[in-house]
NUMAR-491250 format. One line per 5 residues: number of its first residue (from 1); their letters; for each residue x, y, z of C-alpha. Coordinates in steps of 0.05 Angstrom, whole numbers, plus 5000, padded with zeros to 4 digits. Layout:
NUMAR-491250
NUM = a = X:Y:Z  ...
This chain:
NUMAR-491250
1 = xxxxx = 2811:1553:8246  2853:1607:8215  2836:1677:8193  2780:1724:8213  2715:1740:8180
6 = xxxxx = 2744:1799:8142  2780:1752:8096  2716:1730:8063  2671:1789:8056  2698:1848:8020
11 = xxxxx = 2684:1892:7960  2702:1865:7892  2722:1904:7841  2796:1996:7691  2771:2169:7444
16 = xxxxx = 2714:2206:7425  2735:2264:7380  2752:2333:7406  2768:2389:7358  2819:2360:7311
21 = xxxxx = 2822:2293:7349  2852:2232:7316  2805:2180:7287  2803:2111:7316  2784:2122:7389
26 = xxxxx = 2823:2086:7442  2797:2025:7477  2772:2023:7546  2736:1975:7618  2677:1969:7701
31 = xxxxx = 2613:2010:7719  2597:2050:7780  2581:2119:7807  2605:2183:7776  2680:2173:7770
36 = xxxxx = 2694:2246:7783  2663:2239:7852  2684:2170:7875  2749:2152:7839  2812:2157:7882
41 = xxxxx = 2864:2206:7859  2915:2171:7815  2987:2176:7837  3048:2176:7794  3082:2110:7779
46 = xxxxx = 3134:2091:7830  3205:2098:7807  3230:2035:7774  3161:2007:7763  3145:1976:7696
51 = xxxxx = 3082:2001:7662  3059:1964:7600  3007:1993:7553  2980:1958:7492  2934:1990:7442
56 = xxxxx = 2915:1980:7370  2942:1918:7336  3001:1877:7359  2994:1802:7351  3009:1774:7420
61 = xxxxx = 2975:1706:7415  2927:1676:7366  2895:1745:7358  2916:1817:7348  2916:1849:7416
66 = xxxxx = 2947:1916:7407  2977:1967:7359  3035:1993:7398  3070:1972:7461  3097:2030:7502
71 = xxxxx = 3141:2013:7562  3167:2055:7618  3223:2013:7646  3270:2015:7706  3343:2027:7688
76 = xxxxx = 3366:1958:7710  3337:1893:7734  3367:1900:7803  3329:1843:7838  3347:1795:7783
81 = xxxxx = 3420:1815:7783  3423:1804:7858  3397:1734:7850  3454:1709:7807  3492:1656:7845
86 = xxxxx = 3568:1665:7849  3614:1630:7801  3670:1587:7830  3741:1616:7827  3768:1548:7802
91 = xxxxx = 3743:1530:7733  3776:1488:7680  3762:1443:7621  3711:1487:7586  3755:1542:7556
96 = xxxxx = 3732:1531:7484  3659:1531:7502  3666:1590:7548  3700:1631:7494  3646:1614:7443
101 = xxxxx = 3590:1630:7492  3623:1695:7511  3623:1715:7438  3550:1695:7430  3531:1741:7488
106 = xxxxx = 3566:1801:7459  3522:1857:7430  3509:1846:7357  3521:1906:7312  3476:1924:7253
111 = xxxxx = 3523:1892:7204  3533:1828:7244  3513:1769:7200  3462:1721:7228  3388:1705:7230
116 = xxxxx = 3332:1738:7267  3317:1681:7314  3320:1683:7389  3392:1682:7414  3388:1618:7455
121 = xxxxx = 3448:1579:7480  3430:1511:7508  3478:1474:7555  3458:1401:7562  3488:1340:7596
126 = xxxxx = 3487:1295:7656  3468:1322:7724  3531:1347:7758  3570:1355:7693  3578:1429:7704
131 = xxxxx = 3523:1460:7661  3502:1511:7713  3574:1528:7730  3591:1541:7656  3529:1585:7650
136 = xxxxx = 3548:1624:7713  3620:1632:7689  3595:1659:7622  3543:1704:7655  3591:1736:7704
141 = xxxxx = 3642:1749:7650  3590:1778:7602  3558:1822:7655  3626:1849:7673  3637:1874:7602
146 = xxxxx = 3621:1948:7598  3556:1962:7560  3538:1890:7545  3479:1883:7592  3460:1952:7619
151 = xxxxx = 3390:1925:7633  3415:1872:7682  3401:1798:7682  3348:1748:7702  3365:1681:7735
156 = xxxxx = 3314:1628:7753  3323:1555:7774  3266:1516:7742  3278:1453:7785  3259:1413:7724
161 = xxxxx = 3277:1345:7753  3245:1353:7821  3172:1331:7821  3158:1372:7884  3194:1437:7867
166 = xxxxx = 3188:1438:7791  3165:1507:7767  3110:1509:7715  3118:1561:7660  3064:1602:7695
171 = xxxxx = 3102:1602:7760  3168:1617:7727  3138:1675:7689  3107:1702:7753  3176:1702:7784
176 = xxxxx = 3208:1734:7723  3156:1788:7718  3164:1805:7791  3239:1809:7780  3224:1858:7724
181 = xxxxx = 3186:1901:7774  3118:1891:7741  3065:1913:7791  3031:1850:7816  2962:1874:7798
186 = xxxxx = 2985:1877:7725  3012:1806:7721  2964:1767:7677  2931:1705:7705  2940:1661:7643
191 = xxxxx = 3004:1632:7613  2994:1667:7546  2985:1735:7577  3045:1727:7623  3089:1704:7566
196 = xxxxx = 3067:1761:7521  3079:1813:7575  3147:1783:7592  3169:1783:7520  3143:1853:7509
201 = xxxxx = 3183:1881:7568  3247:1846:7546  3239:1872:7476  3227:1941:7504  3293:1937:7542
206 = xxxxx = 3329:1914:7479  3298:1969:7436  3321:2021:7486  3392:1994:7484  3388:1961:7553
211 = xxxxx = 3396:1887:7538  3379:1837:7592  3413:1769:7599  3365:1712:7616  3391:1649:7650
216 = xxxxx = 3342:1591:7655  3374:1536:7697  3354:1463:7705  3299:1458:7653  3267:1391:7639
221 = xxxxx = 3227:1401:7575  3214:1447:7517  3143:1458:7543  3171:1484:7608  3218:1532:7572
226 = xxxxx = 3185:1556:7508  3139:1608:7541  3201:1636:7576  3240:1650:7512  3242:1723:7491
231 = xxxxx = 3213:1741:7423  3270:1785:7401  3340:1767:7378  3374:1819:7421  3358:1786:7488
236 = xxxxx = 3404:1725:7496  3385:1664:7536  3430:1615:7572  3392:1550:7584  3415:1488:7622
241 = xxxxx = 3382:1420:7620  3397:1346:7626  3357:1335:7563  3374:1358:7493  3323:1413:7482
246 = xxxxx = 3311:1441:7413  3265:1498:7394  3282:1508:7320  3299:1581:7335  3371:1578:7313
251 = xxxxx = 3395:1560:7382  3466:1537:7394  3470:1470:7430  3529:1452:7475  3528:1379:7496
256 = xxxxx = 3575:1379:7555  3614:1315:7568  3651:1296:7630  3722:1323:7638  3778:1284:7607
261 = xxxxx = 3833:1258:7651  3880:1318:7642  3826:1369:7657  3801:1328:7716  3870:1324:7746
266 = xxxxx = 3880:1399:7734  3814:1413:7770  3837:1372:7830  3905:1406:7830  3875:1476:7828
271 = xxxxx = 3823:1462:7881  3876:1436:7929  3922:1494:7913  3866:1544:7925  3847:1514:7992
276 = xxxxx = 3919:1510:8016  3972:1544:7975  4030:1497:7966  3988:1433:7969  4024:1392:7916
281 = xxxxx = 3993:1324:7927  3964:1322:7856  4033:1335:7827  4066:1284:7873  4014:1230:7857
286 = xxxxx = 3992:1243:7785  3972:1171:7773  3928:1168:7834  3898:1235:7815  3881:1207:7746
291 = xxxxx = 3851:1145:7780  3806:1189:7823  3783:1225:7759  3768:1157:7728  3730:1131:7789
296 = xxxxx = 3690:1196:7790  3676:1186:7716  3703:1256:7703  3641:1287:7732  3658:1356:7760
301 = xxxxx = 3608:1350:7817  3638:1284:7839  3708:1313:7833  3690:1371:7877  3662:1325:7930
306 = xxxxx = 3723:1279:7927  3772:1337:7930  3735:1366:7989  3752:1302:8027  3826:1313:8010
311 = xxxxx = 3821:1386:8030  3792:1369:8098  3849:1318:8110  3912:1353:8085  3957:1294:8102
316 = xxxxx = 3914:1242:8067  3948:1211:8006  3910:1210:7941  3923:1136:7937  3882:1126:8000
321 = xxxxx = 3823:1164:7970  3829:1126:7905  3829:1060:7942  3766:1081:7980  3732:1100:7915
326 = xxxxx = 3745:1031:7885  3687:1001:7927  3634:1041:7890  3591:0984:7863  3563:0967:7931
331 = xxxxx = 3530:1034:7939  3466:1063:7912  3442:1015:7860  3378:1054:7846  3405:1087:7784
336 = xxxxx = 3432:1042:7730  3475:1091:7691  3549:1083:7706  3560:1158:7713  3504:1162:7763
341 = xxxxx = 3535:1105:7803  3600:1144:7803  3566:1206:7829  3532:1168:7884  3596:1132:7902
346 = xxxxx = 3627:1200:7913  3568:1222:7955  3570:1159:7995  3644:1165:8008  3635:1237:8032
351 = xxxxx = 3577:1215:8074  3617:1159:8107  3667:1211:8129  3615:1250:8169  3607:1245:8244
356 = xxxxx = 3541:1215:8268  3515:1284:8285  3534:1313:8217  3505:1252:8182  3439:1258:8220
361 = xxxxx = 3431:1331:8201  3449:1315:8129  3394:1263:8126  3344:1310:8158  3357:1366:8109
366 = xxxxx = 3322:1325:8055  3258:1330:8095  3250:1404:8078  3198:1407:8023  3222:1471:7991
371 = xxxxx = 3283:1492:7951  3326:1517:8009  3322:1527:8084  3347:1572:8138  3394:1556:8194
376 = xxxxx = 3336:1566:8241  3294:1514:8204  3353:1465:8205  3358:1476:8280  3285:1457:8287
381 = xxxxx = 3297:1393:8248  3354:1372:8293  3323:1403:8356  3391:1432:8376  3421:1500:8392
386 = xxxxx = 3419:1548:8333  3494:1564:8333  3514:1491:8342  3473:1473:8281  3504:1531:8243
391 = xxxxx = 3572:1501:8256  3547:1433:8230  3519:1466:8168  3585:1501:8155  3620:1433:8159
396 = xxxxx = 3572:1403:8109  3584:1461:8062  3659:1450:8067  3647:1378:8044  3605:1405:7986
401 = xxxxx = 3545:1365:8008  3505:1430:8014  3516:1499:7987  3499:1570:8007  3430:1596:7988
406 = xxxxx = 3412:1664:7960  3430:1700:8025  3472:1687:8087  3442:1636:8134  3405:1597:8079
411 = xxxxx = 3426:1531:8050  3408:1488:7991  3425:1419:7963  3439:1398:7893  3380:1355:7871
416 = xxxxx = 3423:1292:7865  3452:1303:7934  3382:1313:7960  3360:1246:7932  3421:1214:7962
421 = xxxxx = 3406:1244:8031  3333:1221:8025  3354:1150:8011  3403:1150:8069  3348:1177:8113
426 = xxxxx = 3301:1121:8094  3355:1072:8112  3362:1103:8181  3288:1119:8194  3283:1074:8254
431 = xxxxx = 3338:1108:8293  3327:1179:8266  3252:1184:8277  3246:1231:8217  3171:1242:8226
436 = xxxxx = 3186:1276:8292  3238:1320:8258  3188:1337:8202  3136:1354:8254  3183:1403:8288
441 = xxxxx = 3198:1435:8221  3125:1440:8201  3107:1470:8269  3162:1522:8259  3134:1542:8191
446 = xxxxx = 3061:1543:8216  3072:1581:8281  3119:1632:8250  3071:1643:8192  3013:1653:8240
451 = xxxxx = 3054:1704:8279  3071:1741:8214  2998:1738:8192  2977:1773:8256  3015:1834:8234
456 = xxxxx = 2979:1834:8166  2910:1839:8198  2873:1902:8218  2886:1929:8288  2937:1875:8303
461 = xxxxx = 2972:1863:8369  3044:1844:8355  3058:1776:8386  3132:1793:8390  3160:1745:8338
466 = xxxxx = 3175:1802:8290  3195:1872:8304  3147:1901:8253  3106:1887:8191  3165:1898:8145
471 = xxxxx = 3205:1843:8180  3145:1796:8178  3135:1807:8104  3209:1797:8091  3206:1729:8127
476 = xxxxx = 3144:1709:8088  3176:1730:8022  3238:1690:8037  3202:1628:8062  3145:1632:8012
481 = xxxxx = 3167:1571:7969  3178:1529:8031  3110:1548:8061  3072:1530:7997  3110:1465:7992
486 = xxxxx = 3094:1449:8065  3019:1458:8053  3024:1410:7994  3066:1356:8029  3055:1358:8104
491 = xxxxx = 2990:1318:8101  3027:1262:8066  3068:1254:8129  3007:1253:8174  3002:1327:8187
496 = xxxxx = 2937:1346:8153  2923:1398:8208  2988:1433:8190  2969:1437:8117  2900:1463:8134
501 = xxxxx = 2921:1516:8185  2981:1539:8145  2937:1548:8084  2892:1596:8122  2951:1632:8155
506 = xxxxx = 2979:1647:8086  2915:1677:8058  2927:1750:8074  2999:1746:8052  2984:1712:7986
511 = xxxxx = 2929:1762:7971  2973:1821:7989  3030:1797:7945  2981:1774:7890  3009:1703:7889
516 = xxxxx = 2941:1681:7862  2964:1614:7835  2992:1594:7902  2930:1620:7938  2885:1578:7895
521 = xxxxx = 2929:1517:7904  2934:1519:7980  2861:1536:7991  2841:1478:7947  2885:1432:7988
526 = xxxxx = 2854:1458:8052  2784:1446:8025  2801:1376:8002  2831:1358:8070  2771:1384:8107
531 = xxxxx = 2725:1344:8062  2764:1281:8080  2776:1294:8153  2721:1344:8174  2690:1381:8207
536 = xxxxx = 2638:1407:8159  2643:1478:8186  2717:1478:8169  2701:1452:8100  2653:1509:8087
541 = xxxxx = 2704:1560:8111  2757:1530:8066  2710:1529:8006  2694:1603:8017  2768:1619:8019
546 = xxxxx = 2778:1579:7956  2721:1617:7922  2751:1684:7941  2818:1663:7912  2785:1639:7847
551 = xxxxx = 2747:1704:7840  2811:1744:7851  2840:1706:7792  2776:1721:7752  2756:1648:7750
556 = xxxxx = 2685:1668:7767  2646:1606:7748  2691:1563:7792  2685:1615:7847  2609:1613:7846
561 = xxxxx = 2611:1537:7848  2657:1538:7909  2614:1589:7945  2552:1549:7928  2581:1487:7960
566 = xxxxx = 2599:1527:8022  2528:1555:8024  2497:1486:8022  2539:1465:8083  2521:1527:8122
571 = xxxxx = 2448:1516:8110  2453:1444:8130  2486:1465:8195  2434:1520:8205  2492:1570:8211
576 = xxxxx = 2453:1633:8192  2511:1680:8202  2553:1636:8156  2495:1634:8106  2494:1710:8104
581 = xxxxx = 2569:1716:8095  2569:1665:8039  2511:1699:8004  2550:1764:8007  2611:1729:7976
586 = xxxxx = 2567:1700:7921  2537:1768:7908  2606:1799:7903  2626:1747:7851  2562:1757:7812
591 = xxxxx = 2575:1831:7813  2642:1820:7779  2608:1774:7729  2558:1830:7714  2500:1787:7736
596 = xxxxx = 2472:1849:7769  2402:1827:7786  2426:1762:7817  2477:1801:7857  2424:1850:7883
601 = xxxxx = 2380:1793:7906  2437:1759:7942  2461:1822:7976  2390:1838:8000  2381:1767:8026
606 = xxxxx = 2447:1771:8064  2430:1839:8093  2362:1814:8116  2393:1754:8152  2445:1798:8186
611 = xxxxx = 2389:1845:8208  2348:1788:8237  2410:1766:8276  2423:1836:8301  2492:1832:8268
616 = xxxxx = 2496:1906:8249  2568:1904:8225  2553:1848:8176  2490:1883:8153  2526:1948:8142
621 = xxxxx = 2582:1914:8104  2533:1878:8058  2491:1941:8045  2553:1980:8027  2570:1928:7974
626 = xxxxx = 2498:1932:7949  2504:2008:7942  2566:1999:7900  2528:1952:7855  2469:2000:7849
631 = xxxxx = 2518:2054:7827  2543:2008:7772  2470:2001:7751  2465:2078:7753  2408:2072:7802
636 = xxxxx = 2438:2128:7843  2376:2147:7884  2370:2075:7909  2444:2073:7924  2439:2137:7965
641 = xxxxx = 2380:2109:8004  2419:2046:8019  2479:2085:8043  2434:2126:8088  2411:2061:8120
646 = xxxxx = 2484:2041:8130  2497:2108:8166  2440:2092:8214  2467:2023:8228  2537:2049:8243
651 = xxxxx = 2511:2110:8281  2546:2158:8232  2518:2217:8194  2526:2211:8122  2621:2603:6933
656 = xxxxx = 2676:2659:6945  2637:2668:7009  2690:2646:7058  2641:2632:7115  2601:2589:7068
661 = xxxxx = 2662:2552:7045  2683:2536:7117  2613:2512:7135  2611:2469:7073  2679:2440:7087
666 = xxxxx = 2659:2423:7158  2596:2388:7133  2634:2347:7083  2685:2328:7135  2629:2306:7181
671 = xxxxx = 2604:2260:7126  2676:2234:7118  2680:2262:7048  2749:2287:7066  2779:2299:6998
676 = xxxxx = 2722:2345:6980  2726:2380:7047  2801:2392:7040  2790:2420:6971  2738:2469:6997
681 = xxxxx = 2783:2490:7056  2841:2501:7008  2798:2547:6967  2785:2588:7029  2858:2587:7049
686 = xxxxx = 2877:2612:6978  2830:2671:6987  2862:2689:7053  2932:2685:7023  2912:2730:6966
691 = xxxxx = 2885:2778:7018  2948:2771:7061  2904:2752:7119  2952:2705:7155  2910:2700:7217
696 = xxxxx = 2850:2672:7180  2896:2631:7135  2922:2598:7198  2852:2583:7223  2835:2552:7157
701 = xxxxx = 2899:2511:7158  2875:2482:7225  2811:2459:7191  2852:2429:7134  2897:2393:7184
706 = xxxxx = 2838:2365:7221  2807:2338:7157  2874:2309:7134  2883:2274:7201  2815:2241:7195
711 = xxxxx = 2834:2221:7124  2898:2189:7152  2942:2238:7114  2981:2248:7178  3046:2278:7151
716 = xxxxx = 3007:2331:7112  2964:2345:7173  3027:2357:7215  3053:2407:7164  2986:2443:7162
721 = xxxxx = 2981:2451:7238  3055:2469:7245  3046:2524:7194  2983:2548:7228  3018:2552:7296
726 = xxxxx = 3076:2591:7265  3029:2640:7233  2988:2651:7295  3051:2660:7338  3074:2713:7290
731 = xxxxx = 3007:2748:7296  3010:2745:7372  2947:2704:7378  2964:2661:7438  2895:2629:7441
736 = xxxxx = 2895:2613:7367  2965:2585:7373  2940:2541:7430  2885:2514:7385  2936:2498:7331
741 = xxxxx = 2983:2464:7379  2927:2423:7409  2909:2397:7340  2983:2387:7323  2991:2343:7385
746 = xxxxx = 2936:2297:7360  2973:2289:7294  3040:2277:7328  3007:2223:7372  2980:2189:7310
751 = xxxxx = 3050:2190:7280  3078:2161:7345  3120:2222:7359  3096:2218:7431  3144:2264:7468
756 = xxxxx = 3131:2319:7417  3056:2307:7424  3058:2313:7499  3097:2379:7493  3046:2406:7443
761 = xxxxx = 2986:2390:7487  3020:2417:7550  3036:2483:7516  2965:2487:7490  2934:2474:7559
766 = xxxxx = 2979:2526:7590  2962:2576:7537  2887:2563:7543  2894:2571:7619  2932:2636:7611
771 = xxxxx = 2879:2663:7564  2823:2643:7611  2793:2590:7565  2775:2535:7614  2738:2496:7560
776 = xxxxx = 2798:2496:7514  2842:2477:7572  2797:2418:7587  2800:2392:7516  2876:2401:7514
781 = xxxxx = 2884:2364:7580  2842:2304:7558  2884:2301:7494  2947:2303:7537  2919:2246:7578
786 = xxxxx = 2914:2202:7515  2987:2215:7500  3007:2199:7572  2972:2131:7565  3011:2119:7501
791 = xxxxx = 3075:2137:7538  3060:2085:7591  3040:2136:7645  2967:2118:7656  2964:2143:7728
796 = xxxxx = 2982:2213:7706  2932:2205:7649  2876:2191:7698  2893:2256:7734  2891:2295:7669
801 = xxxxx = 2825:2265:7645  2792:2275:7712  2814:2348:7714  2791:2358:7643  2722:2330:7656
806 = xxxxx = 2712:2376:7716  2734:2436:7675  2686:2418:7619  2629:2406:7667  2640:2474:7698
811 = xxxxx = 2637:2505:7629  2570:2470:7615  2599:2431:7556  2565:2363:7561  2596:2340:7496
816 = xxxxx = 2666:2359:7518  2654:2327:7585  2633:2264:7549  2698:2265:7510  2739:2272:7574
821 = xxxxx = 2699:2218:7611  2707:2169:7552  2782:2181:7552  2783:2174:7627  2752:2105:7620
826 = xxxxx = 2808:2085:7572  2861:2108:7620  2829:2074:7680  2828:2009:7641  2903:2016:7632
831 = xxxxx = 2912:2016:7708  2864:1958:7719  2806:1998:7748  2754:1965:7705  2694:1984:7748
836 = xxxxx = 2713:2057:7745  2727:2053:7671  2658:2026:7654  2626:2078:7699  2663:2133:7660
841 = xxxxx = 2642:2104:7593  2570:2097:7617  2567:2170:7638  2600:2191:7572  2549:2152:7531
846 = xxxxx = 2492:2183:7571  2519:2253:7557  2525:2238:7483  2454:2211:7481  2431:2275:7514
851 = xxxxx = 2468:2317:7461  2446:2272:7403  2519:2256:7384  2507:2186:7357  2577:2180:7327
856 = xxxxx = 2611:2195:7394  2563:2147:7428  2586:2094:7380  2658:2110:7398  2642:2098:7471
861 = xxxxx = 2609:2031:7455  2671:2010:7417  2713:2025:7479  2664:1987:7523  2672:1927:7476
866 = xxxxx = 2748:1930:7484  2741:1934:7559  2694:1874:7562  2742:1833:7519  2800:1848:7566
871 = xxxxx = 2757:1826:7624  2745:1760:7589  2671:1775:7578  2673:1761:7504  2598:1756:7492
876 = xxxxx = 2588:1825:7523  2646:1852:7482  2616:1827:7416  2548:1857:7435  2578:1925:7450
881 = xxxxx = 2618:1928:7386  2559:1904:7345  2517:1960:7375  2573:2009:7358  2574:1985:7286
886 = xxxxx = 2499:1995:7280  2506:2068:7304  2563:2081:7256  2520:2056:7199  2464:2101:7223
891 = xxxxx = 2508:2163:7217  2541:2138:7152  2610:2131:7185  2639:2074:7145  2708:2080:7177
896 = xxxxx = 2679:2073:7247  2638:2014:7225  2701:1980:7200  2736:1993:7267  2678:1961:7303
901 = xxxxx = 2681:1902:7257  2755:1894:7272  2741:1893:7347  2685:1843:7336  2734:1798:7298
906 = xxxxx = 2784:1801:7356  2732:1779:7406  2708:1723:7360  2780:1699:7352  2789:1694:7427
911 = xxxxx = 2727:1650:7431  2749:1606:7374  2693:1628:7328  2738:1631:7267  2686:1631:7212
916 = xxxxx = 2650:1692:7241  2717:1726:7255  2738:1716:7182  2674:1747:7158  2681:1807:7204
921 = xxxxx = 2754:1816:7184  2738:1814:7109  2685:1866:7118  2732:1911:7159  2789:1904:7108
926 = xxxxx = 2744:1922:7050  2718:1986:7083  2785:2007:7111  2818:1998:7044  2767:2043:7012
931 = xxxxx = 2777:2096:7065  2853:2092:7053  2868:2071:7125  2929:2028:7111  2945:2012:7183
936 = xxxxx = 2873:1991:7198  2872:1951:7134  2936:1915:7155  2906:1898:7222  2843:1871:7190
941 = xxxxx = 2883:1828:7142  2924:1802:7201  2860:1783:7238  2835:1750:7175  2899:1710:7169
946 = xxxxx = 2893:1685:7241  2820:1666:7230  2836:1629:7166  2892:1591:7201  2842:1570:7253
951 = xxxxx = 2796:1546:7198  2853:1507:7164  2847:1551:7101  2922:1560:7097  2927:1583:7025
956 = xxxxx = 2879:1641:7038  2914:1654:7104  2980:1662:7067  2949:1713:7021  2919:1753:7079
961 = xxxxx = 2983:1752:7120  3025:1773:7060  2980:1834:7051  2987:1850:7125  3063:1843:7122
966 = xxxxx = 3067:1887:7060  3025:1943:7091  3061:1941:7158  3128:1945:7121  3104:2006:7082
971 = xxxxx = 3083:2038:7147  3149:2021:7181  3114:1982:7236  3169:1931:7248  3138:1897:7309
976 = xxxxx = 3071:1886:7275  3107:1864:7211  3146:1812:7251  3084:1784:7283  3046:1782:7217
981 = xxxxx = 3106:1748:7185  3105:1696:7240  3034:1677:7223  3052:1678:7149  3108:1628:7161
986 = xxxxx = 3061:1585:7202  3008:1584:7148  3060:1571:7094  3090:1515:7135  3022:1482:7144
991 = xxxxx = 3009:1489:7070  3073:1451:7053  3056:1392:7098  3033:1330:7061  2959:1313:7066
């Protein structure tokens, strides 16, 4: 009934302060065994991949999600550029609009007048009026301009007026993000997340001077388009639709009308001249040419079809074609608009000119459920020789009844032509036997997919349909839209078995490519069909597949429900092996939901059943999953015992006193009495200057810089550490210079001078290594890892943190090891390894408890809260941040308590608990203002504004957002200022509305 057992049982599975470390630890996410022992080595990002990292406080949705967005982007959007359809060489009648649009797409200089809205150009009008062609003409001309769009372009057909092929915003964003080379595992599941990531990447391109042109073709509504609009004004959008779409973003609307008589005649003349130079029929019969334009209602699509008839018959007078077009009212009365009748009259006339074999193929092409089809698929429809059918398709393309697809050998129909072909097919159903043709097409899709799926499985034997896995994947990628559409439509034509078997055959491919939405859709269809048509065993298998797909999309409650329904069927059928497999799937889902004890019980029950059946492979698989869960629970002895059992099953072995001043200053700094600490350190530095002791002056400057950094006096801290490094370099103290540069890197990171920060930490690590200080090297490397995360290079960051933790462990520095492990957890969260991230944070917290470092333990809990929130576990996130706040209060760290309150507010906002979020944000803002943390205060006010909007307290929301805007402007945080201003405008707008 489809795939093998391996589809359904498998494992499921993302900064504390060093010496001089920046305040406000990063955020982190998963549990598990010691990450230094079990985590796979991270590799460098592939060339051209997009890595997105969000931290701190950018407003991406109704809440503040991050502080900065750092992107590492490919130089061009090659896949998108390759997908731009060609523009026709004959184009007329739109010169004014084309010139204006060309100007709108030009790069805007800093002095260019205009607003800050999204640069959207909307082309609207009747189907076939030439909206897409005008967009393509403008796009090709703009892209050809040197320097206009160095980032490339994105083109997507939204199929807005086709009920079967219409793309939802989620599907369109999935396509666009893949075009932008976002790794599939980083594509968010929800619409809001996808839209935010898409907009962030486009803004990143624009900010780096690599603008991208976005073309959204064939949209049907503002709801379909709005999530696809960039957030910046530097990324232009060309949008086409049959409806007048407005977004109130300063868009320019072009309502395209049909061509007037002169332009229509000119189009006919140029098309004929292009096909056969010297063809002067339009000049010889100008009146008849004008009559053809009139009968075609000036619609460019109709004129193309009509002119194609003339091109194919070079001796045919225009008068003859005009006379044939006069009889239009007897054709296609389904649409009532006159222009639509004219279009269909043109289609019908072209159709009447086809031979019976051409006409039959034309009708059959509308049976394909997807957006385009291959010559091979068309040959299956007609059940004729491949090359004979290719000739027929070429003829249909000459008549402009079909057009070329994205690559050679693929064909597509305009949606109006498709409807026309479908209606003609219905009229000829008795003679054509279309159900037999559809059956041949569906068999082609199913059998070829099953052959490709064989190559995706473990230990496959190539059935010979494809040369290798790469060829199989290429076919699946190309036919993917058709295959999904076939699953969704085949059963309507009496082919429920095709829908069912094709859904299963697609499972491994959809999982591999992370097409989770499609996986959920087709598995749900299979489950529903089995429920209607049986057998029960097939229903249970389909439900299990559905549950796995839901869990992959982190829809855990629905996944458990699906697995539970499958379990009930298996028990009713007394299928004990199926019961065990399903219990293992449920346990895996509970593991991801952090229902650990339930997961342990389910795994043990499954293992017991497998053991009773003598199914050692299933038992071993289940016990391995159980061991992974026990590691997450930090019950390592039990995990080892379980893994030993697995080995058996598989038969494998397995005053003026300077010292006093420095100590006092350190104590004051520890109590966050930074001004007093800096004053004391300065007294010590003055003594060293008077004594001309530059070496000790430099060491004291390092302490001053550390205190200033924690007091958020970042620029002064940079000056202090820079001076210290210069002095120590002059004194030849390489180790001391390394200490100064390590602290300097932390300040540069806080100031967002990331490249300089990376250089400072790298030089420090090398100097520590050269001087034999492995402990110092470890601290420098974990600080370098934090900068790499901020630079969008989390894989490299994982390597650095892992190396640092090992170094610090070898030097018997549990506190330093805890710092590195906590930072490792943050980096792992950036690459989506949530289980490993939580394991790292757990180990770090344990080390800090052992050393009695309650403040650092609180830092870890704050990172755990961030991780839980990103996993969608909002209750757990709030609990962790609340525990962190309690620890900060215990050690009198008011600033840390405020940071925890800010994170609590963010989680509460995501759950719609606005009253509590407002309270937490007010508390955070009050404390952060007193500690002179302007950025943190701005974030807190922004959160407060969002919460107040949610409560409908718009006047107070305006006040909070204004404060956030003001602070962000002072800090030169333009992105955050823009987001805060957006909420300000929203609140102000609501305030102006009448009651």
